[in-house]
FIVOLUM-486439 format. One record per residue: residue number from 0; residue in three letters; x, y, z of N, C-alpha, C in turn. Coordinates in steps of 0.05 Angstrom, whole numbers, plus 5000, padded with zeros to 4 digits. Example, Ala and Ser with C-alpha at 12.3 -4.5 7.8 and 13.67 -1.06 7.14 Angstrom:
2
PT  num  residu   n.x   n.y   n.z  ca.x  ca.y  ca.z   c.x   c.y   c.z
PT    0     ala  5264  4886  5156  5246  4910  5156  5264  4934  5156
PT    1     ser  5257  4955  5142  5273  4979  5143  5258  5001  5157
# end
This chain:
355
PT  num  residu   n.x   n.y   n.z  ca.x  ca.y  ca.z   c.x   c.y   c.z
PT    0     met  6031  4466  4476  6020  4486  4493  6014  4512  4478
PT    1     ile  5993  4526  4488  5986  4551  4475  6005  4573  4484
PT    2     lys  6016  4587  4466  6035  4608  4473  6021  4631  4486
PT    3     thr  6037  4645  4503  6026  4669  4517  6015  4689  4498
PT    4     lys  6029  4693  4475  6021  4712  4455  5993  4705  4444
PT    5     asn  5989  4679  4440  5963  4671  4429  5940  4675  4450
PT    6     ile  5947  4670  4475  5927  4675  4497  5918  4704  4497
PT    7     his  5938  4722  4496  5931  4751  4495  5914  4758  4471
PT    8     leu  5920  4745  4449  5905  4750  4424  5876  4741  4428
PT    9     ile  5873  4717  4440  5846  4707  4444  5830  4725  4463
PT   10     ile  5843  4734  4484  5830  4752  4504  5822  4778  4490
PT   11     lys  5840  4788  4473  5834  4813  4458  5810  4810  4440
PT   12     ile  5809  4787  4426  5786  4782  4408  5760  4780  4423
PT   13     leu  5761  4766  4446  5737  4763  4463  5728  4790  4474
PT   14     met  5747  4806  4482  5739  4833  4493  5727  4850  4471
PT   15     asn  5738  4849  4447  5726  4864  4425  5698  4854  4418
PT   16     leu  5694  4828  4420  5668  4817  4414  5648  4825  4435
PT   17     ile  5657  4824  4461  5639  4832  4483  5632  4862  4480
PT   18     lys  5651  4879  4472  5645  4907  4469  5625  4912  4447
PT   19     lys  5626  4896  4426  5608  4899  4404  5579  4892  4412
PT   20     ile  5577  4872  4429  5549  4864  4437  5541  4878  4463
PT   21     ser  5558  4895  4474  5551  4908  4500  5526  4926  4498
PT   22     pro  5521  4938  4475  5496  4954  4474  5471  4937  4480
PT   23     ile  5473  4911  4474  5450  4893  4481  5446  4893  4511
PT   24     leu  5468  4894  4526  5466  4895  4556  5450  4919  4565
PT   25     leu  5455  4942  4552  5441  4967  4559  5412  4965  4552
PT   26     phe  5406  4952  4529  5378  4948  4521  5364  4930  4541
PT   27     val  5377  4908  4549  5366  4889  4568  5361  4904  4595
PT   28     ser  5380  4922  4602  5377  4937  4627  5352  4954  4626
PT   29     leu  5348  4968  4604  5324  4985  4601  5298  4969  4602
PT   30     met  5299  4945  4591  5275  4928  4592  5269  4920  4620
PT   31     phe  5290  4913  4635  5286  4906  4663  5275  4929  4680
PT   32     ile  5284  4954  4674  5273  4977  4688  5243  4980  4683
PT   33     val  5235  4977  4658  5207  4978  4651  5191  4957  4665
PT   34     phe  5201  4932  4665  5188  4910  4678  5186  4915  4708
PT   35     ser  5207  4926  4720  5208  4932  4748  5187  4952  4756
PT   36     trp  5185  4974  4740  5166  4995  4746  5138  4986  4743
PT   37     lys  5133  4971  4721  5106  4961  4715  5096  4941  4735
PT   38     asn  5113  4922  4743  5105  4900  4759  5113  4903  4789
PT   39     lys  5126  4926  4796  5136  4930  4823  5153  4907  4832
PT   40     asn  5172  4898  4814  5188  4875  4819  5217  4883  4825
PT   41     phe  5226  4877  4849  5252  4885  4858  5274  4869  4844
PT   42     leu  5269  4844  4837  5289  4828  4823  5296  4840  4796
PT   43     phe  5276  4850  4782  5280  4863  4756  5298  4888  4759
PT   44     leu  5293  4903  4781  5309  4927  4786  5338  4920  4792
PT   45     leu  5343  4899  4808  5370  4890  4813  5384  4881  4788
PT   46     leu  5370  4866  4771  5382  4857  4746  5388  4880  4727
PT   47     ser  5370  4900  4727  5375  4924  4711  5401  4938  4720
PT   48     leu  5405  4941  4746  5429  4954  4756  5454  4937  4749
PT   49     phe  5451  4911  4751  5473  4893  4745  5482  4896  4716
PT   50     phe  5463  4895  4698  5470  4897  4669  5480  4926  4662
PT   51     thr  5470  4946  4675  5479  4973  4669  5508  4977  4678
PT   52     ile  5514  4968  4702  5542  4971  4712  5561  4953  4695
PT   53     leu  5552  4930  4687  5568  4912  4670  5574  4926  4643
PT   54     phe  5555  4940  4632  5559  4954  4607  5581  4975  4610
PT   55     phe  5580  4991  4632  5600  5011  4636  5627  4999  4641
PT   56     ala  5628  4977  4656  5653  4964  4661  5667  4954  4636
PT   57     ile  5651  4944  4617  5662  4934  4592  5673  4956  4574
PT   58     asn  5659  4979  4574  5665  5000  4555  5684  5022  4566
PT   59     phe  5688  5023  4592  5705  5044  4604  5725  5031  4622
PT   60     ser  5748  5026  4611  5769  5011  4626  5780  5027  4650
PT   61     lys  5779  5053  4649  5790  5070  4671  5774  5066  4697
PT   62     ile  5748  5060  4695  5732  5057  4719  5725  5027  4724
PT   63     arg  5735  5010  4708  5728  4981  4710  5734  4970  4737
PT   64     leu  5757  4977  4748  5766  4966  4773  5747  4973  4796
PT   65     phe  5736  4998  4794  5718  5007  4815  5690  4995  4813
PT   66     leu  5683  4986  4788  5656  4975  4784  5654  4945  4789
PT   67     val  5676  4931  4790  5676  4903  4794  5662  4895  4821
PT   68     pro  5668  4909  4843  5654  4902  4868  5623  4907  4866
PT   69     leu  5615  4928  4851  5587  4933  4848  5573  4911  4831
PT   70     ile  5588  4902  4811  5577  4880  4794  5572  4855  4811
PT   71     ser  5592  4849  4828  5589  4826  4846  5566  4829  4866
PT   72     thr  5564  4854  4876  5543  4859  4896  5515  4856  4884
PT   73     phe  5510  4868  4861  5483  4866  4849  5477  4838  4838
PT   74     leu  5498  4824  4829  5493  4796  4821  5485  4779  4845
PT   75     thr  5499  4784  4867  5493  4768  4892  5465  4775  4902
PT   76     leu  5458  4801  4902  5432  4808  4911  5410  4797  4893
PT   77     ser  5415  4796  4867  5396  4785  4849  5391  4755  4854
PT   78     ile  5413  4741  4860  5411  4712  4866  5395  4708  4892
PT   79     ile  5401  4725  4912  5387  4723  4938  5357  4729  4935
PT   80     glu  5350  4750  4920  5322  4757  4915  5308  4735  4900
PT   81     gly  5322  4723  4882  5310  4701  4866  5306  4676  4882
PT   82     leu  5323  4671  4902  5321  4646  4918  5303  4649  4943
PT   83     leu  5299  4674  4953  5284  4677  4978  5256  4667  4977
PT   84     pro  5242  4666  4953  5216  4654  4953  5215  4625  4964
PT   85     leu  5238  4611  4963  5240  4585  4974  5240  4586  5004
PT   86     tyr  5249  4608  5015  5250  4612  5045  5222  4622  5054
PT   87     tyr  5208  4636  5037  5181  4646  5043  5161  4633  5024
PT   88     pro  5157  4607  5026  5140  4593  5007  5111  4601  5008
PT   89     asn  5102  4611  5032  5074  4618  5035  5069  4648  5032
PT   90     gln  5091  4663  5026  5088  4692  5023  5081  4698  4994
PT   91     lys  5056  4707  4989  5047  4713  4962  5050  4743  4957
PT   92     leu  5070  4750  4941  5073  4778  4932  5055  4782  4909
PT   93     thr  5034  4798  4913  5014  4801  4892  5019  4824  4873
PT   94     asn  5007  4823  4850  5008  4844  4831  4980  4851  4822
PT   95     thr  4974  4877  4821  4948  4887  4813  4950  4904  4788
PT   96     glu  4935  4897  4768  4934  4912  4743  4908  4928  4741
PT   97     phe  4911  4954  4734  4888  4971  4731  4887  4980  4701
PT   98     arg  4863  4978  4690  4859  4987  4662  4834  5004  4661
PT   99     asn  4838  5030  4655  4816  5049  4653  4802  5044  4626
PT  100     leu  4777  5035  4627  4763  5028  4603  4756  5052  4585
PT  101     asn  4759  5076  4597  4753  5100  4582  4776  5109  4564
PT  102     asn  4801  5106  4575  4824  5115  4559  4847  5095  4559
PT  103     gln  4842  5071  4569  4862  5050  4569  4887  5056  4585
PT  104     ser  4885  5076  4603  4908  5082  4621  4909  5062  4643
PT  105     ser  4934  5056  4652  4938  5038  4675  4942  5053  4701
PT  106     arg  4940  5079  4700  4944  5096  4724  4917  5097  4739
PT  107     phe  4917  5089  4765  4893  5087  4780  4890  5109  4801
PT  108     val  4913  5118  4813  4911  5138  4834  4928  5163  4827
PT  109     glu  4921  5185  4841  4937  5209  4839  4942  5220  4867
PT  110     lys  4963  5235  4870  4970  5246  4896  4954  5272  4900
PT  111     ile  4943  5274  4924  4928  5298  4932  4945  5311  4955
PT  112     pro  4952  5337  4952  4969  5350  4972  4957  5347  5000
PT  113     asn  4974  5340  5019  4967  5338  5047  4947  5315  5053
PT  114     phe  4942  5298  5034  4922  5277  5038  4932  5249  5030
PT  115     gly  4950  5248  5011  4959  5222  5002  4950  5217  4973
PT  116     tyr  4939  5193  4968  4930  5186  4941  4900  5182  4941
PT  117     arg  4889  5185  4917  4860  5181  4913  4856  5171  4885
PT  118     pro  4837  5153  4881  4832  5142  4854  4824  5164  4834
PT  119     ile  4832  5160  4809  4826  5178  4787  4799  5169  4776
PT  120     pro  4781  5188  4770  4754  5181  4760  4756  5164  4734
PT  121     gly  4738  5145  4732  4737  5128  4709  4725  5101  4716
PT  122     ile  4723  5084  4695  4714  5056  4699  4737  5038  4694
PT  123     tyr  4744  5021  4714  4768  5005  4713  4762  4976  4714
PT  124     arg  4777  4961  4697  4778  4932  4701  4803  4927  4717
PT  125     val  4800  4913  4740  4822  4909  4759  4827  4879  4762
PT  126     lys  4851  4871  4757  4859  4843  4759  4882  4840  4779
PT  127     lys  4878  4822  4798  4899  4817  4818  4908  4788  4817
PT  128     thr  4934  4784  4815  4946  4757  4814  4967  4754  4835
PT  129     ala  4971  4730  4845  4992  4724  4864  5017  4716  4848
PT  130     asn  5039  4713  4863  5065  4707  4849  5066  4680  4836
PT  131     asn  5046  4663  4841  5045  4637  4828  5025  4638  4804
PT  132     asn  5018  4663  4796  5001  4669  4773  4972  4659  4777
PT  133     ile  4965  4654  4802  4937  4647  4808  4920  4673  4808
PT  134     asn  4898  4673  4795  4880  4696  4794  4866  4700  4821
PT  135     val  4869  4723  4833  4857  4729  4859  4829  4741  4854
PT  136     tyr  4827  4761  4837  4801  4772  4828  4804  4787  4802
PT  137     asp  4781  4790  4789  4779  4804  4763  4752  4819  4764
PT  138     val  4753  4845  4770  4728  4860  4775  4728  4887  4761
PT  139     leu  4705  4901  4764  4703  4928  4753  4698  4948  4776
PT  140     tyr  4713  4970  4775  4709  4992  4794  4700  5016  4779
PT  141     thr  4679  5030  4789  4671  5055  4778  4678  5077  4798
PT  142     ile  4694  5096  4789  4704  5118  4807  4691  5144  4798
PT  143     asn  4677  5157  4816  4664  5182  4810  4683  5205  4807
PT  144     glu  4673  5228  4799  4689  5252  4795  4702  5261  4821
PT  145     asp  4691  5254  4844  4703  5262  4870  4726  5243  4879
PT  146     gly  4730  5222  4863  4752  5203  4870  4743  5180  4887
PT  147     tyr  4717  5176  4891  4707  5154  4907  4688  5137  4891
PT  148     arg  4681  5114  4902  4666  5094  4886  4637  5104  4879
PT  149     glu  4626  5089  4860  4601  5096  4846  4578  5104  4865
PT  150     asn  4565  5126  4858  4539  5134  4871  4517  5119  4856
PT  151     phe  4499  5106  4871  4479  5090  4858  4453  5104  4853
PT  152     val  4447  5124  4869  4422  5139  4865  4428  5169  4867
PT  153     asn  4412  5185  4854  4416  5214  4853  4398  5227  4873
PT  154     arg  4405  5223  4899  4391  5237  4920  4410  5242  4943
PT  155     ala  4401  5257  4962  4418  5265  4985  4426  5240  5001
PT  156     tyr  4451  5241  5011  4461  5219  5027  4450  5220  5055
PT  157     glu  4443  5196  5065  4436  5193  5094  4461  5191  5111
PT  158     gly  4483  5184  5100  4508  5181  5115  4532  5178  5098
PT  159     phe  4555  5177  5112  4581  5173  5099  4595  5150  5112
PT  160     met  4607  5132  5097  4622  5109  5108  4652  5113  5102
PT  161     phe  4668  5112  5123  4697  5116  5121  4712  5090  5127
PT  162     gly  4735  5087  5116  4752  5064  5121  4771  5058  5099
PT  163     gly  4782  5033  5099  4801  5025  5079  4790  5007  5058
PT  164     ser  4803  4984  5054  4795  4966  5033  4768  4953  5038
PT  165     phe  4761  4947  5063  4735  4936  5069  4713  4954  5060
PT  166     thr  4716  4980  5067  4696  5000  5059  4695  5004  5029
PT  167     phe  4719  5007  5017  4720  5011  4988  4708  4987  4973
PT  168     gly  4714  4963  4983  4705  4939  4970  4726  4928  4951
PT  169     glu  4750  4926  4961  4772  4915  4944  4765  4887  4935
PT  170     gly  4768  4882  4909  4762  4856  4898  4733  4851  4893
PT  171     leu  4716  4872  4896  4687  4870  4893  4678  4888  4870
PT  172     asn  4658  4880  4855  4646  4897  4836  4629  4918  4850
PT  173     asp  4621  4939  4835  4606  4961  4847  4582  4952  4863
PT  174     ser  4568  4932  4852  4543  4924  4865  4547  4906  4889
PT  175     glu  4572  4901  4897  4578  4882  4918  4589  4895  4943
PT  176     thr  4592  4922  4943  4604  4936  4966  4584  4938  4989
PT  177     met  4594  4945  5013  4577  4948  5036  4556  4971  5032
PT  178     thr  4565  4992  5019  4546  5014  5015  4524  5006  4995
PT  179     ser  4531  4990  4975  4510  4980  4956  4491  4961  4971
PT  180     tyr  4501  4946  4990  4484  4928  5006  4464  4944  5023
PT  181     leu  4474  4965  5035  4457  4982  5052  4435  4995  5036
PT  182     leu  4441  5001  5011  4421  5013  4993  4401  4993  4984
PT  183     asn  4411  4970  4974  4393  4950  4963  4376  4936  4983
PT  184     glu  4388  4931  5007  4374  4915  5027  4359  4932  5048
PT  185     his  4368  4958  5052  4356  4974  5073  4348  5002  5063
PT  186     gly  4352  5008  5038  4344  5033  5027  4359  5057  5036
PT  187     leu  4383  5052  5048  4400  5074  5058  4420  5083  5037
PT  188     asn  4420  5108  5030  4439  5119  5011  4463  5129  5026
PT  189     ile  4484  5112  5028  4508  5119  5043  4531  5124  5024
PT  190     lys  4545  5147  5028  4567  5154  5011  4592  5137  5019
PT  191     asn  4604  5123  4999  4628  5107  5004  4652  5126  5001
PT  192     val  4666  5131  5024  4690  5148  5024  4714  5131  5032
PT  193     gly  4713  5105  5027  4736  5088  5034  4753  5082  5009
PT  194     val  4779  5079  5014  4798  5071  4993  4817  5052  5005
PT  195     ser  4825  5032  4990  4844  5012  5000  4869  5025  5011
PT  196     gly  4877  5018  5035  4901  5029  5048  4895  5054  5065
PT  197     tyr  4871  5065  5063  4865  5088  5080  4864  5081  5109
PT  198     gly  4871  5100  5126  4868  5098  5154  4849  5118  5165
PT  199     leu  4845  5119  5191  4826  5138  5203  4837  5166  5202
PT  200     gln  4863  5169  5197  4874  5196  5194  4863  5210  5170
PT  201     gln  4858  5195  5148  4845  5206  5125  4816  5211  5129
PT  202     ala  4803  5194  5145  4775  5198  5151  4772  5225  5166
PT  203     leu  4789  5229  5187  4787  5254  5202  4793  5278  5185
PT  204     tyr  4814  5276  5168  4821  5298  5150  4797  5305  5132
PT  205     asn  4785  5285  5121  4761  5289  5103  4739  5303  5119
PT  206     ile  4733  5293  5143  4712  5305  5159  4718  5334  5166
PT  207     gln  4743  5340  5173  4751  5367  5179  4751  5386  5155
PT  208     asn  4749  5373  5131  4748  5389  5106  4721  5385  5092
PT  209     asn  4701  5381  5108  4673  5381  5099  4664  5358  5082
PT  210     val  4680  5336  5081  4670  5311  5069  4658  5295  5092
PT  211     val  4633  5301  5098  4622  5291  5123  4591  5292  5122
PT  212     ser  4579  5276  5138  4550  5277  5140  4540  5300  5157
PT  213     ile  4520  5314  5147  4507  5335  5162  4478  5325  5169
PT  214     asn  4472  5326  5195  4446  5317  5204  4440  5288  5195
PT  215     gly  4462  5271  5195  4459  5243  5187  4475  5225  5204
PT  216     ile  4490  5207  5191  4506  5188  5205  4533  5184  5192
PT  217     asn  4554  5183  5208  4581  5175  5198  4587  5147  5208
PT  218     ile  4597  5131  5190  4604  5103  5196  4634  5099  5193
PT  219     leu  4646  5089  5214  4675  5081  5212  4677  5051  5212
PT  220     val  4689  5040  5191  4695  5012  5189  4725  5010  5196
PT  221     thr  4731  4998  5219  4759  5000  5229  4767  4974  5243
PT  222     phe  4794  4972  5246  4806  4949  5259  4833  4957  5269
PT  223     pro  4846  4942  5287  4870  4951  5301  4893  4960  5283
PT  224     val  4896  4948  5260  4919  4955  5242  4917  4984  5233
PT  225     his  4893  4997  5235  4890  5025  5229  4909  5042  5247
PT  226     ala  4915  5031  5271  4934  5045  5289  4962  5047  5277
PT  227     leu  4970  5027  5261  4996  5028  5248  4995  5049  5225
PT  228     arg  4973  5051  5212  4971  5070  5190  4972  5099  5200
PT  229     ser  4957  5105  5221  4957  5132  5231  4984  5139  5244
PT  230     ala  4999  5119  5252  5026  5123  5264  5048  5125  5242
PT  231     cys  5040  5124  5217  5058  5126  5194  5077  5102  5192
PT  232     lys  5068  5079  5202  5086  5055  5202  5082  5038  5177
PT  233     lys  5062  5044  5161  5057  5029  5136  5068  5045  5112
PT  234     val  5080  5031  5093  5091  5045  5070  5069  5061  5055
PT  235     tyr  5045  5050  5054  5023  5064  5040  5012  5087  5056
PT  236     ser  5022  5092  5080  5015  5116  5095  5031  5141  5086
PT  237     asn  5051  5137  5069  5068  5159  5060  5051  5181  5046
PT  238     gly  5054  5205  5056  5040  5228  5044  5012  5232  5055
PT  239     thr  5003  5215  5074  4977  5219  5086  4978  5238  5110
PT  240     pro  4955  5248  5118  4956  5267  5141  4968  5254  5166
PT  241     arg  4985  5269  5179  4999  5259  5203  4988  5274  5228
PT  242     tyr  4976  5259  5246  4967  5271  5271  4985  5262  5294
PT  243     ser  4987  5278  5314  5002  5271  5337  4990  5283  5362
PT  244     met  4998  5273  5385  4988  5283  5410  5007  5305  5421
PT  245     lys  4996  5328  5426  5011  5349  5440  4999  5353  5467
PT  246     gly  5011  5339  5486  4998  5336  5512  4973  5319  5509
PT  247     asn  4950  5330  5516  4925  5315  5513  4909  5324  5488
PT  248     val  4922  5340  5471  4909  5351  5448  4918  5338  5423
PT  249     leu  4900  5331  5405  4907  5319  5379  4911  5342  5360
PT  250     val  4934  5342  5346  4941  5363  5327  4949  5351  5300
PT  251     asn  4944  5366  5279  4953  5358  5252  4982  5366  5250
PT  252     asn  4999  5347  5245  5028  5351  5245  5040  5346  5217
PT  253     gly  5027  5357  5196  5037  5354  5169  5029  5327  5156
PT  254     val  5048  5314  5143  5042  5289  5129  5063  5268  5136
PT  255     cys  5055  5243  5134  5075  5221  5137  5096  5223  5115
PT  256     pro  5121  5216  5121  5143  5219  5101  5136  5206  5075
PT  257     tyr  5143  5219  5053  5137  5209  5027  5156  5186  5019
PT  258     gly  5145  5167  5004  5162  5146  4992  5166  5152  4963
PT  259     asn  5186  5141  4950  5191  5145  4922  5187  5119  4907
PT  260     ile  5191  5119  4880  5185  5096  4864  5203  5072  4873
PT  261     phe  5228  5078  4880  5246  5057  4890  5235  5044  4915
PT  262     his  5225  5061  4933  5214  5050  4958  5190  5033  4953
PT  263     arg  5173  5041  4934  5149  5025  4928  5156  4998  4916
PT  264     val  5177  4998  4899  5186  4972  4888  5200  4955  4909
PT  265     tyr  5217  4968  4924  5232  4954  4945  5214  4942  4966
PT  266     ser  5192  4956  4973  5173  4946  4993  5160  4920  4985
PT  267     lys  5161  4913  4959  5149  4888  4949  5169  4865  4948
PT  268     ser  5194  4870  4956  5215  4851  4952  5217  4831  4976
PT  269     tyr  5229  4808  4970  5234  4788  4990  5257  4796  5008
PT  270     ile  5277  4811  4997  5299  4820  5013  5288  4839  5035
PT  271     asn  5269  4856  5027  5256  4874  5046  5242  4858  5068
PT  272     leu  5229  4837  5061  5216  4820  5081  5236  4808  5101
PT  273     leu  5258  4799  5090  5279  4787  5107  5291  4807  5126
PT  274     ile  5297  4831  5116  5309  4852  5132  5290  4861  5154
PT  275     lys  5264  4864  5147  5244  4871  5167  5242  4850  5189
PT  276     asp  5242  4824  5181  5240  4803  5200  5263  4802  5219
PT  277     val  5287  4809  5209  5311  4807  5225  5316  4832  5242
PT  278     phe  5314  4856  5229  5322  4881  5242  5299  4899  5250
PT  279     phe  5277  4898  5236  5256  4918  5241  5229  4905  5248
PT  280     ala  5230  4884  5263  5205  4870  5270  5186  4888  5285
PT  281     asn  5197  4907  5301  5180  4924  5317  5164  4944  5300
PT  282     met  5174  4950  5276  5159  4969  5259  5133  4957  5249
PT  283     lys  5130  4931  5251  5105  4918  5242  5086  4914  5266
PT  284     lys  5095  4921  5290  5079  4916  5314  5066  4942  5323
PT  285     ile  5042  4938  5335  5028  4960  5346  5038  4966  5374
PT  286     ser  5042  4991  5381  5051  4999  5407  5028  5013  5422
PT  287     asp  5031  5016  5448  5011  5030  5464  5006  5058  5454
PT  288     ser  5028  5072  5447  5025  5100  5437  5010  5101  5410
PT  289     asp  5013  5080  5394  4998  5078  5368  4968  5077  5374
PT  290     ile  4961  5060  5393  4932  5056  5399  4921  5081  5412
PT  291     val  4936  5094  5429  4927  5119  5441  4921  5140  5420
PT  292     leu  4939  5143  5401  4935  5162  5379  4911  5154  5362
PT  293     tyr  4908  5129  5356  4885  5119  5341  4859  5125  5355
PT  294     leu  4857  5120  5381  4833  5125  5396  4827  5155  5397
PT  295     asn  4847  5171  5399  4843  5200  5400  4833  5211  5373
PT  296     ile  4841  5198  5351  4831  5205  5325  4801  5198  5323
PT  297     val  4794  5175  5334  4765  5167  5335  4750  5186  5352
PT  298     lys  4761  5194  5375  4748  5213  5393  4743  5239  5379
PT  299     glu  4762  5248  5363  4759  5274  5349  4737  5271  5327
PT  300     ile  4736  5248  5313  4715  5243  5293  4688  5244  5307
PT  301     tyr  4686  5233  5330  4661  5233  5345  4653  5262  5352
PT  302     ala  4672  5278  5360  4666  5306  5367  4658  5322  5342
PT  303     glu  4671  5316  5319  4664  5330  5294  4636  5321  5285
PT  304     ser  4630  5296  5289  4603  5286  5281  4582  5301  5297
PT  305     lys  4586  5303  5323  4568  5317  5341  4564  5346  5332
PT  306     ser  4586  5359  5325  4584  5387  5317  4568  5390  5291
PT  307     asn  4566  5369  5275  4550  5370  5250  4522  5357  5254
PT  308     asn  4515  5354  5280  4489  5342  5287  4485  5314  5274
PT  309     ser  4507  5299  5274  4506  5272  5262  4513  5251  5283
PT  310     lys  4505  5227  5278  4511  5204  5296  4537  5191  5285
PT  311     leu  4551  5178  5303  4575  5162  5294  4570  5133  5301
PT  312     leu  4571  5116  5280  4570  5087  5284  4597  5075  5278
PT  313     ile  4607  5058  5296  4633  5045  5292  4629  5016  5287
PT  314     ala  4638  5006  5263  4637  4978  5256  4665  4967  5260
PT  315     tyr  4669  4951  5280  4696  4942  5288  4701  4913  5279
PT  316     ile  4725  4909  5268  4734  4882  5260  4757  4874  5279
PT  317     lys  4754  4852  5293  4774  4844  5313  4802  4840  5300
PT  318     gly  4822  4846  5316  4849  4841  5307  4859  4814  5319
PT  319     ser  4882  4805  5310  4894  4781  5321  4905  4787  5349
PT  320     asp  4904  4767  5366  4917  4770  5393  4947  4776  5390
PT  321     lys  4959  4766  5369  4988  4771  5364  4993  4801  5360
PT  322     glu  4974  4815  5349  4977  4844  5343  4980  4860  5369
PT  323     phe  4971  4849  5391  4971  4863  5417  4993  4853  5435
PT  324     leu  5011  4836  5426  5031  4823  5443  5048  4843  5458
PT  325     asp  5056  4865  5445  5073  4885  5458  5058  4909  5469
PT  326     thr  5033  4905  5474  5016  4927  5485  5001  4918  5510
PT  327     thr  4988  4937  5522  4971  4931  5545  4942  4929  5536
PT  328     trp  4938  4928  5510  4911  4929  5499  4901  4902  5489
PT  329     ser  4876  4900  5484  4863  4876  5473  4839  4885  5457
PT  330     asn  4827  4867  5442  4803  4873  5427  4780  4883  5446
PT  331     glu  4778  4870  5469  4757  4877  5488  4761  4905  5499
PT  332     lys  4786  4912  5505  4792  4938  5517  4788  4960  5496
PT  333     ile  4797  4955  5471  4793  4975  5450  4763  4978  5444
PT  334     ser  4748  4956  5444  4719  4958  5439  4705  4975  5460
PT  335     lys  4714  4972  5485  4702  4988  5506  4707  5017  5502
PT  336     glu  4732  5025  5494  4738  5053  5489  4722  5063  5465
PT  337     leu  4720  5047  5444  4706  5056  5420  4676  5060  5426
PT  338     asn  4666  5044  5445  4638  5048  5453  4634  5076  5466
PT  339     asn  4655  5086  5480  4653  5112  5493  4653  5135  5472
PT  340     tyr  4664  5129  5448  4667  5150  5428  4648  5146  5404
PT  341     ser  4625  5134  5409  4607  5129  5387  4578  5129  5398
PT  342     asp  4559  5133  5380  4531  5130  5387  4521  5102  5384
PT  343     ala  4536  5086  5368  4529  5058  5365  4555  5043  5357
PT  344     phe  4558  5019  5369  4582  5003  5364  4573  4975  5357
PT  345     ile  4586  4964  5336  4579  4937  5328  4604  4922  5320
PT  346     asp  4607  4898  5329  4630  4880  5321  4621  4865  5296
PT  347     ile  4634  4871  5274  4626  4858  5249  4646  4836  5241
PT  348     ser  4662  4827  5260  4681  4805  5254  4666  4780  5246
PT  349     leu  4676  4766  5226  4663  4742  5217  4677  4717  5229
PT  350     tyr  4690  4721  5251  4705  4699  5264  4706  4705  5294
PT  351     lys  4708  4684  5310  4711  4687  5339  4739  4697  5346
PT  352     ser  4759  4686  5332  4787  4693  5336  4801  4693  5310
PT  353     lys  4818  4713  5306  4834  4716  5281  4858  4697  5282
PT  354     asp  4867  4688  5305  4891  4671  5308  4885  4643  5299
# end
């Protein structure tokens, strides 16, 4: 049998060996932080915290006892995050890479006070992949000095087009956007003021700050989920203009609460998906008050357009019937209201039903 003295000696040798290689744990932790920040990967962040705490537990015996529960917690969370893709087999967490061809920077957006984010001027190669490494798109974006997509001709604009990713043309080259189509097919020089993730709150803010058509036409490309964005229920609404109803009056009420780098990484995680499904399902649902706010924003855009002697055209994309489950609204009812707040209304849905 091995004597107790020998066992203690073996443990001491192992501990000394572990301490000698512990700096490697810190290096690994730093690498995981970099990977987490670059890829918006929550699993990398959890592993980084696990290895960091393990490093301190090995090297500082006085606090080791307090760190053991944390080590177990982050190891468990890492395992859960790693296994949850099996529970969400059809959930594709995507990653988008931006490369500015002018300076090789990967930074695509900058924060604008009281507005949110806006693209940085430059020419970008943009690649989007799903979590199974399948290529979603590989395109070029040209961003003007004003932070919006390429102007094709050097003449006055006949109108401005507002919206989110559909307007911006996410996943499309410059020559494939809706504004380029209107120019090439109809000779209309329309300014593209859409950015992926934008809601109508940013459209109204822009219009109120003179990014608007004068004696022309304003075009809103919109759909029901815009109601969630103006209600600050989407993570990418953080820092965008916040409007609210004060009685029957629409007022600017500051900005939607800001998110931090941790929040942006966490929002991409499977654990976040699970928690939302179990505890915060209502945060993903549209409410009656969200739609009322959304419609009042459209109403105000209509009034601002009139004051600038411009027409308002609304291009509407139907929502899913499921999106209206907890409301008294429907696509037909919203369409009727939008008709009242526009000079022209068109349903541009490419399907009879989204369900």
